[in-house]
Backbone bond lengths (Angstrom), bond angles and torsions (degrees), N, CA, C in turn:
res aa  C-N    CA-C-N  psi(-1)  N-CA   C-N-CA  omega(-1)  CA-C   N-CA-C  phi
1 M - - - 1.482 - - 1.531 109.33 -
2 G 1.335 117.07 127.53 1.455 121.13 -179.97 1.515 112.35 -81.29
3 P 1.343 116.06 -178.37 1.459 120.40 -177.77 1.530 114.73 -74.00
4 G 1.341 117.33 -15.01 1.463 120.04 -178.09 1.512 113.66 -55.62
5 P 1.346 119.67 -54.70 1.461 121.04 178.37 1.531 112.92 -59.79
6 T 1.334 116.61 -32.69 1.463 119.97 178.66 1.526 110.51 -65.63
7 L 1.325 117.25 -42.43 1.466 120.65 179.39 1.532 111.00 -66.89
8 I 1.335 116.23 -37.65 1.468 119.34 177.08 1.528 109.88 -64.26
9 A 1.333 116.11 -43.74 1.469 120.30 178.07 1.524 110.60 -61.45
10 A 1.331 117.00 -39.04 1.460 121.25 179.13 1.519 111.23 -63.53
11 L 1.337 116.57 -42.80 1.461 120.35 179.15 1.526 111.24 -64.27
12 V 1.323 116.33 -44.14 1.471 120.99 179.66 1.526 110.36 -63.10
13 L 1.326 117.10 -43.84 1.469 120.48 179.04 1.525 111.34 -63.49
14 G 1.334 116.57 -38.33 1.457 120.03 177.89 1.519 112.07 -64.94
15 L 1.335 116.17 -45.80 1.468 120.93 178.42 1.525 111.00 -61.91
16 A 1.325 115.94 -50.17 1.464 119.99 -178.77 1.525 111.18 -63.29
17 G 1.326 116.29 -41.56 1.453 119.82 179.62 1.511 112.57 -63.02
18 G 1.342 116.86 -40.24 1.460 120.32 178.47 1.518 112.12 -64.60
19 V 1.322 116.18 -44.74 1.473 120.56 -179.19 1.525 110.87 -65.31
20 V 1.327 116.46 -50.30 1.467 120.84 -177.30 1.516 111.14 -68.42
21 G 1.339 116.14 -42.07 1.456 119.66 -179.43 1.517 112.60 -60.07
22 W 1.334 117.10 -45.07 1.459 120.06 179.59 1.527 110.87 -67.05
23 A 1.312 117.21 -40.51 1.465 120.40 179.28 1.534 111.29 -61.01
24 L 1.328 116.63 -40.49 1.459 120.24 -177.26 1.525 113.42 -79.27
25 L 1.328 116.88 -29.17 1.472 120.41 -174.38 1.524 113.60 -104.54
26 R 1.330 117.33 2.99 1.463 119.64 -176.39 1.524 111.89 -58.52
27 E 1.327 117.50 -41.59 1.464 120.11 179.58 1.523 111.37 -67.71
28 T 1.313 117.04 -34.49 1.465 120.67 177.60 1.520 110.75 -62.08
29 F 1.324 116.61 -42.27 1.461 120.29 -179.14 1.529 112.84 -73.50
30 A 1.332 117.33 -9.74 1.465 120.31 176.69 1.530 112.09 -78.42
31 A 1.335 118.00 -5.69 1.467 121.44 179.23 1.528 110.10 -64.64
32 P 1.345 117.67 147.37 1.480 121.22 -178.49 1.524 113.94 -54.28
33 L 1.337 117.54 -29.22 1.464 121.44 179.70 1.513 112.17 -53.52
34 F 1.347 117.05 -34.90 1.456 121.08 -173.47 1.527 113.82 -96.35
35 L 1.318 118.31 -14.60 1.461 119.71 -170.71 1.528 112.02 -74.51
36 R 1.328 115.50 132.33 1.464 122.38 176.73 1.530 108.14 -137.22
37 T 1.318 116.74 156.36 1.464 121.81 177.62 1.524 109.34 -86.85
38 N 1.326 116.51 127.08 1.461 119.28 -177.81 1.524 111.23 -91.41
39 V 1.341 116.63 -169.64 1.462 121.57 -173.80 1.532 112.81 -65.49
40 R 1.332 117.55 -21.19 1.469 120.25 179.74 1.520 112.11 -100.00
41 G 1.343 116.63 4.50 1.453 120.09 179.05 1.509 114.71 86.73
42 A 1.322 118.08 7.22 1.470 121.82 178.77 1.523 110.00 -89.56
43 E 1.323 116.08 147.95 1.458 120.51 176.46 1.528 109.16 -85.21
44 V 1.337 115.36 120.85 1.458 121.78 -174.99 1.530 108.30 -133.16
45 P 1.332 118.22 139.71 1.466 119.57 177.96 1.522 111.83 -68.24
46 V 1.343 115.50 127.38 1.460 121.21 179.24 1.527 108.84 -94.05
47 A 1.316 115.70 170.37 1.469 123.09 175.51 1.521 113.50 67.23
48 A 1.333 117.69 17.04 1.466 118.87 175.03 1.521 111.02 -65.46
49 G 1.327 116.63 -13.38 1.459 120.46 175.72 1.510 113.64 -64.11
50 V 1.339 117.47 -10.97 1.464 119.72 175.55 1.529 110.81 -63.34
51 L 1.332 115.95 -19.20 1.463 119.66 175.59 1.529 111.97 -63.07
52 L 1.328 117.62 -27.22 1.467 119.72 -177.35 1.530 112.03 -63.60
53 P 1.347 119.49 -54.15 1.471 117.08 176.36 1.522 113.54 -66.65
54 V 1.347 117.20 -31.15 1.465 119.43 177.95 1.533 110.15 -63.02
55 V 1.320 116.33 -46.24 1.472 120.62 178.43 1.522 110.26 -63.53
56 L 1.330 116.58 -40.09 1.465 119.75 -179.57 1.526 111.23 -62.99
57 V 1.324 117.29 -43.97 1.468 120.14 179.30 1.529 110.65 -61.61
58 A 1.344 116.81 -45.26 1.464 120.08 179.74 1.525 111.10 -64.15
59 A 1.334 116.56 -44.36 1.462 120.23 -179.99 1.528 110.73 -65.13
60 A 1.331 116.79 -39.64 1.463 120.58 -179.90 1.524 110.72 -61.85
61 A 1.336 116.85 -41.41 1.467 120.07 178.46 1.530 110.79 -61.22
62 L 1.332 116.65 -43.76 1.462 120.20 179.29 1.526 111.31 -65.76
63 L 1.330 116.58 -39.39 1.465 119.83 -179.61 1.526 111.63 -68.08
64 V 1.328 116.82 -37.74 1.465 119.87 176.94 1.529 110.22 -62.77
65 L 1.334 116.22 -43.46 1.470 119.39 176.79 1.527 110.85 -62.24
66 G 1.343 115.69 -42.58 1.462 119.78 178.11 1.515 112.12 -61.85
67 D 1.344 116.33 -36.31 1.460 120.57 178.02 1.527 111.00 -65.60
68 R 1.328 116.29 -42.44 1.472 119.59 -179.77 1.530 111.51 -67.17
69 L 1.349 115.96 -29.65 1.460 119.98 178.88 1.529 112.26 -84.59
70 G 1.349 116.13 -6.21 1.454 119.79 178.98 1.518 114.59 84.72
71 W 1.341 117.03 12.19 1.465 119.85 -178.34 1.530 111.83 -82.73
72 V 1.323 117.22 -31.93 1.461 121.95 178.62 1.520 108.29 -132.97
73 E 1.343 114.78 166.75 1.467 121.04 179.19 1.521 107.55 -116.81
74 L 1.334 116.58 119.21 1.456 121.07 -166.23 1.524 111.82 -122.35
75 H 1.349 115.27 143.22 1.465 122.09 170.38 1.531 106.25 -98.72
76 D 1.328 115.77 92.25 1.462 120.66 -171.75 1.527 113.10 -57.12
77 G 1.336 116.30 -43.29 1.462 119.80 -175.65 1.512 112.58 -61.34
78 A 1.331 117.41 -46.25 1.459 120.95 -179.70 1.522 111.57 -65.41
79 L 1.336 117.19 -37.02 1.458 120.22 179.08 1.526 110.67 -66.93
80 R 1.335 117.21 -42.77 1.467 120.02 177.39 1.525 110.94 -62.20
81 T 1.320 116.50 -37.59 1.459 120.25 178.37 1.518 110.98 -64.57
82 A 1.327 117.20 -42.57 1.464 120.98 177.95 1.526 111.16 -63.33
83 V 1.322 116.99 -40.31 1.468 120.64 177.74 1.523 109.85 -62.90
84 A 1.333 117.14 -42.95 1.465 120.97 179.02 1.526 110.91 -62.85
85 A 1.333 117.29 -42.62 1.463 120.86 -179.97 1.525 111.12 -64.25
86 A 1.334 116.36 -48.23 1.472 120.09 -177.81 1.516 111.26 -65.28
87 T 1.323 117.36 -41.22 1.461 120.56 -178.85 1.522 111.20 -69.42
88 G 1.325 117.13 -45.90 1.455 120.42 -178.63 1.516 112.22 -63.95
89 F 1.320 116.93 -50.91 1.466 119.99 -179.12 1.525 111.06 -69.09
90 G 1.336 116.85 -32.84 1.462 119.62 177.82 1.513 112.19 -64.78
91 L 1.326 118.28 -42.03 1.466 121.28 179.04 1.523 111.23 -64.68
92 L 1.325 117.03 -40.40 1.465 120.11 178.35 1.525 110.80 -64.83
93 G 1.329 116.74 -39.81 1.462 120.22 177.38 1.508 112.20 -67.65
94 L 1.334 116.37 -37.26 1.466 120.49 179.31 1.527 110.87 -62.43
95 L 1.334 116.81 -41.11 1.465 120.79 176.91 1.528 110.26 -58.47
96 D 1.321 116.69 -43.99 1.467 120.51 -179.10 1.522 111.52 -68.87
97 D 1.339 117.46 -36.64 1.467 120.77 179.27 1.521 111.57 -64.84
98 L 1.319 117.16 -42.27 1.462 120.90 -172.21 1.528 113.05 -91.08
99 A 1.328 117.38 -23.56 1.468 119.06 -176.04 1.516 112.38 -135.72
100 G 1.333 117.11 21.75 1.461 121.10 -176.63 1.514 112.79 -65.98
101 D 1.340 115.21 153.98 1.465 120.60 178.57 1.521 110.02 -114.70
102 A 1.322 115.66 -171.78 1.464 120.56 -170.95 1.527 113.58 -83.56
103 S 1.313 119.15 -11.40 1.462 120.99 -178.02 1.529 110.05 -64.69
104 K 1.327 115.96 133.13 1.460 120.29 -177.01 1.518 110.74 -127.61
105 G 1.320 115.71 148.33 1.455 121.84 174.67 1.516 112.73 74.02
106 F 1.341 114.60 165.39 1.458 119.53 178.99 1.523 110.65 -56.76
107 A 1.334 115.79 -46.00 1.469 120.32 -175.69 1.524 111.22 -61.88
108 G 1.335 116.65 -42.47 1.459 119.94 -179.46 1.519 112.38 -62.27
109 H 1.318 116.86 -42.30 1.465 120.66 179.98 1.532 110.90 -67.68
110 L 1.329 116.72 -39.44 1.461 119.78 -179.65 1.521 111.16 -70.25
111 R 1.333 117.44 -36.21 1.470 119.76 176.58 1.526 110.36 -63.29
112 A 1.332 116.39 -43.25 1.468 119.95 178.40 1.525 110.67 -63.14
113 L 1.329 116.65 -39.29 1.460 120.26 179.02 1.519 110.64 -65.30
114 G 1.331 116.23 -37.17 1.461 120.71 177.11 1.519 112.35 -63.24
115 R 1.340 116.47 -26.07 1.472 120.66 177.34 1.529 111.62 -90.48
116 G 1.343 116.05 7.52 1.459 119.81 176.58 1.509 114.53 86.54
117 R 1.358 117.59 17.99 1.466 120.37 -179.55 1.521 109.35 -121.58
118 L 1.321 116.05 123.75 1.467 121.61 178.77 1.521 108.50 -92.50
119 T 1.322 117.27 108.53 1.460 121.32 -179.99 1.531 110.25 -77.66
120 T 1.327 115.58 161.52 1.463 118.91 175.94 1.526 110.25 -63.78
121 G 1.335 115.97 -31.18 1.459 119.31 176.62 1.516 111.86 -65.95
122 A 1.337 116.76 -36.81 1.465 120.30 177.29 1.526 110.65 -68.76
123 V 1.345 116.44 -38.19 1.469 119.56 175.10 1.523 109.56 -59.19
124 K 1.338 115.14 -42.99 1.469 120.08 179.17 1.533 110.55 -65.30
125 L 1.327 116.28 -38.66 1.463 121.32 -178.44 1.527 111.43 -65.27
126 F 1.338 115.89 -54.21 1.464 119.30 -177.07 1.530 111.89 -76.47
127 G 1.337 115.83 -38.63 1.461 118.72 176.90 1.511 111.56 -63.94
128 G 1.335 115.94 -39.38 1.461 119.62 177.66 1.513 111.95 -63.05
129 G 1.340 116.07 -38.01 1.462 119.18 176.75 1.515 111.78 -61.83
130 A 1.347 116.10 -41.02 1.464 120.29 179.91 1.528 111.32 -66.09
131 V 1.342 115.83 -45.49 1.470 119.28 178.62 1.526 110.13 -62.47
132 A 1.335 116.27 -39.38 1.465 120.29 -179.42 1.520 111.66 -61.99
133 V 1.331 117.57 -40.32 1.469 120.23 177.87 1.526 110.35 -61.16
134 L 1.329 115.86 -43.44 1.466 120.00 -178.41 1.522 111.45 -62.73
135 V 1.323 117.19 -46.87 1.463 118.94 -174.79 1.530 112.04 -79.52
136 A 1.341 117.10 -28.11 1.463 119.39 179.70 1.516 111.65 -67.00
137 S 1.318 117.04 -24.43 1.465 119.87 -178.43 1.525 112.40 -62.70
138 A 1.341 116.77 -19.71 1.465 119.91 179.40 1.519 112.30 -70.43
139 G 1.355 116.87 -25.55 1.463 119.18 -176.60 1.511 114.78 -115.28
140 S 1.337 117.57 -9.20 1.464 121.15 -178.16 1.521 111.53 -90.19
141 D 1.329 114.90 161.50 1.464 118.67 173.16 1.529 109.04 -82.61
142 E 1.308 116.80 -167.19 1.455 120.34 -172.59 1.523 113.07 -82.91
143 R 1.321 118.96 -5.41 1.466 120.67 -178.98 1.522 109.79 -74.71
144 P 1.339 118.49 128.39 1.470 120.47 -179.48 1.520 113.02 -62.70
145 G 1.341 117.04 -33.15 1.460 119.68 178.99 1.514 111.97 -63.76
146 R 1.329 116.66 -41.60 1.463 120.71 178.92 1.514 110.88 -67.25
147 L 1.338 116.32 -39.68 1.465 120.29 178.04 1.523 110.73 -60.85
148 L 1.322 117.31 -45.96 1.465 120.60 -179.14 1.530 110.85 -66.01
149 A 1.329 116.93 -37.26 1.470 120.10 178.20 1.521 110.94 -64.94
150 D 1.331 117.00 -43.36 1.465 120.33 179.41 1.528 111.12 -68.08
151 A 1.336 116.44 -37.19 1.464 119.54 176.47 1.526 110.44 -64.00
152 A 1.323 116.67 -40.70 1.470 120.40 177.96 1.521 110.45 -63.30
153 L 1.334 116.91 -38.74 1.470 120.66 177.93 1.526 110.53 -58.99
154 I 1.330 116.91 -46.71 1.469 120.71 -178.57 1.526 110.84 -65.48
155 A 1.332 116.53 -45.46 1.466 120.49 -178.39 1.526 111.50 -65.54
156 L 1.323 117.41 -41.29 1.467 120.79 179.85 1.527 111.43 -69.27
157 A 1.337 116.99 -34.07 1.468 119.96 176.03 1.527 110.36 -63.89
158 A 1.332 116.48 -41.20 1.464 120.87 177.46 1.525 110.84 -63.54
159 N 1.330 116.54 -43.22 1.464 119.64 -178.82 1.523 111.57 -68.48
160 L 1.325 117.62 -38.02 1.462 120.47 177.76 1.525 110.86 -62.85
161 A 1.324 116.58 -40.37 1.465 119.91 177.00 1.528 110.39 -60.54
162 N 1.328 116.91 -39.91 1.466 120.48 176.07 1.519 111.40 -60.00
163 L 1.316 116.23 -41.43 1.464 120.98 -178.50 1.528 111.91 -66.68
164 L 1.324 116.72 -27.21 1.465 121.05 -179.78 1.525 112.77 -85.86
165 D 1.328 116.42 -10.61 1.469 120.21 -176.14 1.523 110.12 -83.45
166 R 1.342 115.46 71.18 1.461 120.75 -176.08 1.525 113.49 -125.36
167 A 1.335 116.60 0.33 1.460 120.80 -179.04 1.519 108.39 -152.88
168 P 1.333 117.44 153.63 1.471 120.38 -178.04 1.527 112.85 -55.20
169 G 1.314 115.70 125.94 1.457 121.45 175.37 1.505 115.98 77.50
170 R 1.332 118.21 -5.81 1.469 118.98 -172.72 1.518 112.47 -64.88
171 V 1.313 117.98 -52.06 1.461 119.36 -175.14 1.528 110.59 -67.92
172 A 1.334 117.92 -32.38 1.461 120.16 177.51 1.525 110.25 -66.53
173 K 1.331 117.42 -43.31 1.464 120.96 178.21 1.528 111.02 -61.46
174 V 1.321 116.31 -47.72 1.467 120.04 -178.57 1.522 110.41 -62.13
175 A 1.324 116.85 -43.05 1.458 120.44 -178.80 1.528 111.30 -64.19
176 L 1.331 116.74 -43.57 1.460 119.74 -179.63 1.530 111.36 -66.61
177 L 1.331 117.16 -37.91 1.464 120.20 177.44 1.527 110.82 -68.55
178 A 1.340 116.42 -41.22 1.467 119.94 179.05 1.515 111.49 -65.89
179 A 1.338 116.35 -27.12 1.469 119.60 -179.45 1.532 112.15 -68.86
180 I 1.337 116.89 -22.28 1.468 119.60 -176.82 1.530 111.63 -63.79
181 P 1.362 119.49 -54.98 1.476 117.64 178.63 1.530 113.06 -63.55
182 V 1.332 116.90 -32.65 1.469 119.34 177.01 1.524 109.84 -63.11
183 A 1.342 116.29 -42.40 1.465 120.61 179.36 1.526 111.22 -65.43
184 V 1.332 116.69 -37.98 1.467 120.49 179.25 1.525 110.22 -63.72
185 V 1.327 116.10 -44.37 1.469 120.63 -179.96 1.523 110.86 -67.33
186 A 1.340 116.24 -44.02 1.470 120.34 -177.01 1.523 112.04 -68.30
187 G 1.347 116.37 -34.78 1.456 119.67 -176.50 1.526 111.28 69.19
188 V 1.320 116.18 -157.15 1.466 121.46 -179.75 1.529 107.63 -84.39
189 D 1.315 115.29 88.29 1.467 122.63 -172.55 1.529 108.53 -125.82
190 D 1.337 117.11 120.74 1.460 118.79 -176.16 1.522 113.26 -70.03
191 R 1.342 118.23 -8.31 1.464 120.17 173.44 1.528 112.06 -71.93
192 M 1.330 116.44 -12.70 1.458 121.16 -178.88 1.529 113.16 -90.56
193 V 1.323 118.10 8.23 1.462 120.86 -176.56 1.530 111.38 -58.43
194 G 1.326 117.74 -47.45 1.470 120.62 -179.78 1.517 112.46 -59.55
195 P 1.350 118.97 -53.80 1.460 119.99 176.77 1.525 113.54 -57.60
196 V 1.337 118.01 -33.99 1.469 120.06 179.27 1.528 110.67 -67.47
197 V 1.329 118.09 -40.27 1.468 120.57 175.53 1.534 109.97 -59.32
198 I 1.323 116.65 -45.10 1.469 120.71 179.81 1.532 110.52 -62.85
199 A 1.327 117.18 -40.18 1.467 120.52 178.38 1.523 110.53 -62.84
200 G 1.326 117.41 -42.13 1.464 120.57 178.50 1.517 112.14 -63.15
201 A 1.328 116.90 -44.47 1.467 120.43 179.13 1.526 111.11 -65.81
202 T 1.322 116.91 -37.12 1.474 120.72 177.89 1.521 110.66 -64.06
203 L 1.325 115.95 -42.76 1.462 120.51 178.19 1.528 110.43 -61.22
204 A 1.337 116.96 -38.45 1.465 120.61 179.44 1.522 111.89 -66.82
205 L 1.339 117.37 -32.16 1.463 121.42 -177.32 1.533 112.85 -91.28
206 L 1.330 117.18 -5.89 1.460 119.95 -175.16 1.523 112.29 -62.08
207 W 1.343 117.72 -45.90 1.468 119.36 -176.74 1.530 112.15 -64.06
208 P 1.338 119.93 -51.18 1.466 117.89 176.42 1.530 113.27 -61.07
209 D 1.327 117.11 -28.75 1.465 120.13 175.00 1.522 110.15 -65.91
210 L 1.334 116.96 -47.59 1.461 121.14 179.70 1.535 111.99 -62.98
211 R 1.329 116.93 -34.12 1.466 120.81 -177.97 1.529 112.11 -88.73
212 E 1.330 115.94 10.88 1.470 122.78 174.91 1.521 113.47 61.67
213 Q 1.322 115.10 34.64 1.463 120.15 173.37 1.524 110.83 -90.31
214 L 1.331 116.60 -17.18 1.454 121.97 178.68 1.523 109.07 -155.69
215 M 1.324 115.69 161.88 1.459 122.94 169.09 1.526 107.85 -124.28
216 L 1.321 116.64 131.27 1.460 119.51 176.39 1.515 110.57 -64.81
217 G 1.338 116.63 -33.47 1.450 121.36 177.49 1.514 112.88 69.47
218 D 1.345 115.32 -175.18 1.453 119.90 176.10 1.526 110.73 -60.87
219 T 1.328 116.13 -30.16 1.461 120.41 178.95 1.525 110.45 -57.45
220 G 1.326 116.23 -55.23 1.454 120.33 -178.87 1.512 113.30 -69.34
221 A 1.338 116.30 -40.35 1.464 119.72 -179.77 1.525 110.74 -62.01
222 N 1.321 116.12 -43.37 1.464 120.75 177.45 1.525 111.07 -56.63
223 V 1.325 115.86 -47.28 1.462 120.57 -178.03 1.531 110.52 -64.61
224 L 1.330 117.31 -44.29 1.459 120.54 -178.40 1.525 111.30 -62.57
225 G 1.334 116.27 -48.25 1.462 119.26 -178.80 1.512 112.49 -64.40
226 A 1.328 116.50 -46.37 1.461 120.33 -177.89 1.529 111.35 -64.42
227 T 1.337 116.68 -39.52 1.465 120.02 -179.41 1.525 111.26 -67.10
228 L 1.325 116.48 -40.45 1.463 119.22 176.24 1.523 110.94 -64.36
229 G 1.348 115.93 -42.70 1.460 119.32 177.21 1.516 111.82 -59.98
230 L 1.323 116.24 -43.21 1.463 120.39 177.96 1.527 110.84 -61.85
231 A 1.337 117.01 -41.20 1.464 120.31 178.57 1.527 111.01 -59.93
232 V 1.334 116.98 -40.25 1.470 120.60 177.04 1.523 110.27 -63.24
233 V 1.334 116.66 -44.75 1.466 120.95 -179.48 1.521 111.33 -61.53
234 L 1.330 116.92 -40.34 1.460 120.91 -176.29 1.527 113.27 -76.35
235 S 1.340 117.18 -24.50 1.469 118.63 -167.33 1.522 115.58 -115.38
236 T 1.328 118.83 -6.46 1.468 119.27 -174.27 1.526 111.74 -122.21
237 A 1.335 114.71 162.82 1.460 121.15 179.34 1.530 110.53 -73.83
238 A 1.334 116.01 163.95 1.462 121.21 -176.66 1.528 111.69 -59.76
239 T 1.315 117.53 -38.62 1.467 120.23 -179.22 1.522 110.81 -64.13
240 T 1.317 116.64 -43.93 1.465 120.67 178.16 1.520 110.68 -61.97
241 R 1.311 116.53 -41.58 1.466 120.47 -179.89 1.524 110.86 -63.96
242 T 1.308 116.66 -36.32 1.467 120.04 178.64 1.527 110.71 -65.67
243 V 1.331 116.50 -41.59 1.468 120.39 178.10 1.530 110.24 -63.08
244 V 1.329 116.63 -45.50 1.470 120.57 178.62 1.522 110.39 -61.05
245 L 1.321 117.33 -40.91 1.470 121.54 179.06 1.522 110.98 -60.54
246 V 1.324 117.42 -44.67 1.467 121.10 -179.80 1.524 110.52 -62.76
247 V 1.328 117.20 -42.99 1.470 121.10 179.00 1.523 110.57 -62.79
248 L 1.336 116.99 -45.65 1.467 120.60 179.86 1.523 111.39 -63.44
249 L 1.319 116.94 -40.78 1.463 120.33 178.55 1.522 110.76 -63.05
250 A 1.336 116.68 -43.21 1.460 120.69 179.63 1.533 111.12 -62.32
251 L 1.327 117.18 -43.16 1.462 120.89 -179.91 1.531 111.56 -66.40
252 N 1.333 116.73 -40.09 1.463 119.92 178.54 1.519 111.16 -65.24
253 L 1.329 117.41 -41.25 1.462 120.55 178.59 1.523 110.52 -68.80
254 A 1.336 116.75 -38.34 1.464 119.87 179.29 1.521 111.39 -62.91
255 S 1.324 117.07 -30.89 1.464 120.49 -178.12 1.518 112.59 -64.05
256 E 1.336 117.68 -20.51 1.458 120.87 177.67 1.525 111.21 -69.40
257 R 1.344 116.30 -22.21 1.469 121.19 -176.64 1.522 113.89 -117.91
258 V 1.334 116.46 -24.05 1.468 121.21 -172.05 1.519 109.81 -118.37
259 S 1.327 116.19 138.32 1.461 121.10 175.07 1.528 108.92 -89.08
260 F 1.336 116.38 115.70 1.460 119.41 178.36 1.526 111.07 -62.66
261 S 1.332 116.99 -35.42 1.467 120.29 179.07 1.517 110.77 -61.45
262 R 1.341 116.07 -40.16 1.467 119.71 179.83 1.526 110.79 -67.11
263 V 1.332 115.88 -40.45 1.465 119.70 178.45 1.528 110.28 -62.38
264 I 1.319 116.82 -43.26 1.470 121.26 179.77 1.524 110.23 -63.06
265 D 1.316 117.66 -44.80 1.467 121.31 -179.10 1.520 112.22 -64.44
266 R 1.334 117.88 -28.91 1.475 121.45 -177.40 1.525 112.59 -90.77
267 T 1.345 117.61 -4.46 1.467 121.01 -178.82 1.528 108.68 -113.59
268 P 1.343 118.50 105.29 1.474 121.09 -171.66 1.524 115.82 -49.79
269 P 1.358 121.00 -49.34 1.477 118.48 -179.36 1.531 112.19 -61.60
270 L 1.331 116.33 -41.11 1.466 119.73 179.27 1.528 110.80 -67.22
271 R 1.333 115.91 -37.51 1.463 119.67 -179.99 1.521 111.12 -65.54
272 V 1.325 117.31 -41.96 1.466 120.97 179.15 1.520 110.31 -63.44
273 L 1.333 116.96 -46.71 1.462 120.40 179.94 1.523 111.16 -63.78
274 D 1.324 116.01 -40.88 1.467 120.41 -178.12 1.520 111.77 -63.92
275 R 1.321 117.40 -37.17 1.456 121.45 -176.30 1.535 113.85 -90.51
276 L 1.323 116.26 -6.83 1.460 120.32 -178.48 1.526 110.24 -60.83
277 G 1.337 116.38 122.21 1.456 121.21 178.05 1.507 115.14 87.68
278 R 1.343 117.95 -12.07 1.453 120.82 -178.80 1.510 111.46 -80.16
279 L 1.338 115.45 159.12 1.466 120.42 174.13 1.524 108.83 -66.46
280 P 1.347 118.34 145.16 1.465 120.25 -178.73 1.518 111.58 -67.54
C-alpha cells in the first residue's frame, strides 16, 4: 500500500477531529477564561486553535495503530516530528493567548527584556526558536548552518502566521492557500501526514472561525505556521528552503513598519478574499 491512502486517511481524520472536537468542546471554550473582544467588538473564545495539536495527537495515535495493523503505510519519524512541532508551538501560543501582555513586535519584547521583564511574547520567541531547532533536525543535513537556517524558517513561518491573525478566518485562509504549492512540490509523500491532518482540522474550523464563533488565536496561528514551515523543510531542496527563508525574513521585518491589514484593505483582490465568508 502506497502513501496515497495514508494521506487521505490523515485528511479525513483531521476533518472529523476538527468537527467533533469543536462540537464537544464548544461549551468549554465559552468559559470567561477564553473570552476576548474581537475586531467587531464581539466576545469570542480565543485559543480554540489548541484543537489543532489535540486532533493531530489523536489522529497520529490512530494512524500508528493502523500502520501496525497493516491498514496504512506510515513514516513514523516525520509524524512524531509534526506532533512535536504542533504541541510545542501550540503550548507557547496558548501561554500568549491566555496571559499575553501589551508588548508587540521583536523590538517591544527585546526592550522589555532589557528592563528585566520576560514577556510572554519573548517566551514564545525564544521558546519557538528552541522547538524549531529540535524539529528541524528531522529534515536537515548534518551541517549546523543548514540546521539553524531550517529552524529559522520554521520559527519565522510561525511568527508570520501570528502577524496575519488579525481578522476572522484570515490566518486559516492564508495557511490553506499556502499549503497548496507545498503539497504540489511534496507530491504523494507520507512525510506530509502530520501537516495534512492539521490542514483537515483547519478546514473544519474555518467556518466557525469566519462566523466569529471561535478564534484560533496565537495558539492556532503558531501551529499553522510552524507546521507549514516543517512541511517545507521536509519536502524541498536546500536552495528552495533558502529562498523561502529569505522571503519569510523580509515579511517579518516588514511587519515592524507595515500593517498587513492595511495592505489587504487597500488591495481589492486581497480584500475580497479576506472578507469572503465573514460577517458584514
